[in-house]
VMD Tcl script that draws the C-alpha trace (Angstrom):
set ca {
  {0.12 -0.62 -0.29}
  {2.02 3.43 0.87}
  {4.12 4.71 4.61}
  {3.77 8.11 5.79}
  {5.68 9.78 7.97}
  {5.96 12.69 10.41}
  {8.51 14.70 10.36}
  {8.39 16.81 13.46}
  {10.96 19.66 13.47}
  {11.04 22.15 16.21}
  {12.39 24.65 13.58}
  {10.14 27.27 11.82}
  {10.28 29.52 8.75}
  {7.57 30.80 6.06}
  {9.26 30.60 2.79}
  {12.23 30.46 0.67}
  {13.23 33.72 -1.70}
  {15.92 33.44 -4.28}
  {15.29 35.49 -7.83}
  {15.13 31.75 -10.50}
  {13.41 29.49 -6.97}
  {10.13 28.42 -6.63}
  {8.04 29.95 -3.34}
  {6.78 27.99 -1.22}
  {4.51 29.89 1.34}
  {4.24 27.46 4.30}
  {0.68 28.05 6.13}
  {0.14 28.33 10.35}
  {-1.98 25.36 11.17}
  {-5.17 25.55 13.95}
  {-4.58 22.18 15.20}
  {-1.45 19.39 14.88}
  {-1.44 17.00 12.18}
  {-1.60 13.28 13.38}
  {-0.03 10.03 11.29}
  {-2.99 8.44 12.17}
  {-5.25 10.95 9.52}
  {-2.94 10.26 6.32}
  {-3.48 6.81 5.95}
  {-6.07 6.77 2.65}
  {-3.78 8.24 -0.17}
  {-6.86 9.28 -1.74}
  {-8.41 10.63 0.61}
  {-6.20 13.37 2.57}
  {-7.66 14.83 5.94}
  {-9.62 17.17 6.17}
  {-6.73 19.01 8.40}
  {-4.05 18.66 4.77}
  {-6.38 21.39 3.15}
  {-5.58 23.88 5.97}
  {-1.39 23.00 4.96}
  {0.71 23.47 1.74}
  {1.00 20.72 -0.79}
  {4.10 20.19 -2.65}
  {4.07 17.13 -5.45}
  {6.77 16.31 -7.98}
  {10.04 15.38 -6.32}
  {12.86 14.09 -8.06}
  {14.95 11.90 -7.02}
  {18.79 11.67 -5.78}
  {20.00 8.18 -6.61}
  {20.16 5.85 -8.73}
  {19.07 9.50 -10.79}
  {19.59 12.20 -9.91}
  {17.22 15.05 -10.87}
  {14.39 12.40 -12.37}
  {10.88 11.94 -10.47}
  {10.72 9.46 -7.55}
  {9.21 6.39 -8.66}
  {6.31 5.85 -6.56}
  {4.06 9.05 -6.42}
  {4.58 10.94 -3.58}
  {2.83 13.71 -1.24}
  {4.33 16.03 1.60}
  {2.12 17.96 3.47}
  {3.67 21.46 5.57}
  {2.73 23.71 8.11}
  {3.43 25.61 10.99}
  {1.91 26.20 14.69}
  {3.44 29.22 17.13}
  {6.08 25.87 18.78}
  {6.70 23.31 15.23}
  {7.40 22.78 12.04}
  {5.25 19.73 10.05}
  {6.09 18.17 7.60}
  {3.75 14.43 6.63}
  {5.20 12.69 3.54}
  {2.88 10.35 2.12}
  {4.53 8.11 -0.18}
  {2.44 5.30 -2.23}
  {4.09 2.34 -3.46}
  {4.48 -1.37 -2.58}
  {5.26 -2.31 1.19}
  {7.33 -5.56 -0.02}
  {9.86 -3.33 -2.23}
  {10.87 -0.75 0.69}
  {14.39 -1.08 1.38}
  {14.91 0.01 5.20}
  {18.14 -0.96 7.33}
  {18.63 -1.00 10.81}
  {21.86 1.06 11.38}
  {23.17 3.34 13.75}
  {22.49 7.20 13.44}
  {23.88 9.21 11.09}
  {24.68 5.88 8.91}
  {22.22 5.20 6.49}
  {23.14 2.87 3.54}
  {23.13 4.53 0.53}
  {20.75 1.71 -0.80}
  {17.91 2.53 1.75}
  {14.91 3.81 1.02}
  {14.38 7.48 2.65}
  {12.85 11.11 2.37}
  {14.92 13.42 3.10}
  {13.97 17.69 4.18}
  {16.24 20.66 3.62}
  {15.59 24.35 5.05}
  {17.61 26.47 4.13}
  {17.19 28.55 7.55}
  {20.01 31.16 6.24}
  {18.11 31.79 2.54}
  {21.43 32.41 1.66}
  {21.61 29.26 -1.18}
  {24.81 27.71 0.24}
  {24.18 26.59 4.24}
  {21.15 24.25 5.01}
  {19.44 21.77 7.53}
  {18.91 18.83 6.79}
  {17.06 16.03 7.84}
  {16.66 12.19 6.67}
  {14.46 8.82 7.72}
  {14.45 5.49 6.39}
  {11.26 3.68 6.51}
  {12.77 1.96 9.78}
  {13.35 4.96 11.28}
  {17.49 5.22 11.49}
  {18.04 9.33 10.96}
  {20.18 11.67 9.45}
  {20.23 15.70 10.66}
  {23.08 17.76 10.12}
  {23.71 21.32 8.86}
  {25.41 21.64 5.68}
  {27.86 23.92 3.95}
  {28.48 24.98 0.30}
  {32.57 23.76 -0.10}
  {32.29 22.06 3.30}
  {29.79 19.48 3.29}
  {28.03 17.82 5.83}
  {28.50 18.57 9.47}
  {26.48 16.59 11.15}
  {24.23 17.18 14.73}
}
mol new
graphics top color blue
foreach p $ca { graphics top sphere $p radius 0.5 }
foreach p [lrange $ca 0 end-1] q [lrange $ca 1 end] { graphics top cylinder $p $q radius 0.2 }
display resetview
């Protein structure tokens, strides 16, 4: 069927604005989304109408920049304390690849989702969060020319 992952981050940002970069306005929510509300891929829950919808994602591997192999939707919103990103992924769960490994050690062949936030709005540094279906997480700060500093 599909799997969903609710990512709750305590960072907050409203939009990204560069000359040639698409802008995403993230709406403020009246209530926190709940993971169990997003279990039906074809019928988004009422809270989804309050959230920004992101589709048309691309993959990093095996073909960088190619459309994702499985249909995925991301719903985003925020409240006074949290940024919410709900990843709803459609696909055959028997084909999901995920290993249980130490934090910050995701194998390149694992299925995963990643969220990158350019909180400095300079196109050179970002905060990144990545997780696989087994719940293994990686997070850190990426700086152009220096690479990743895992937290």
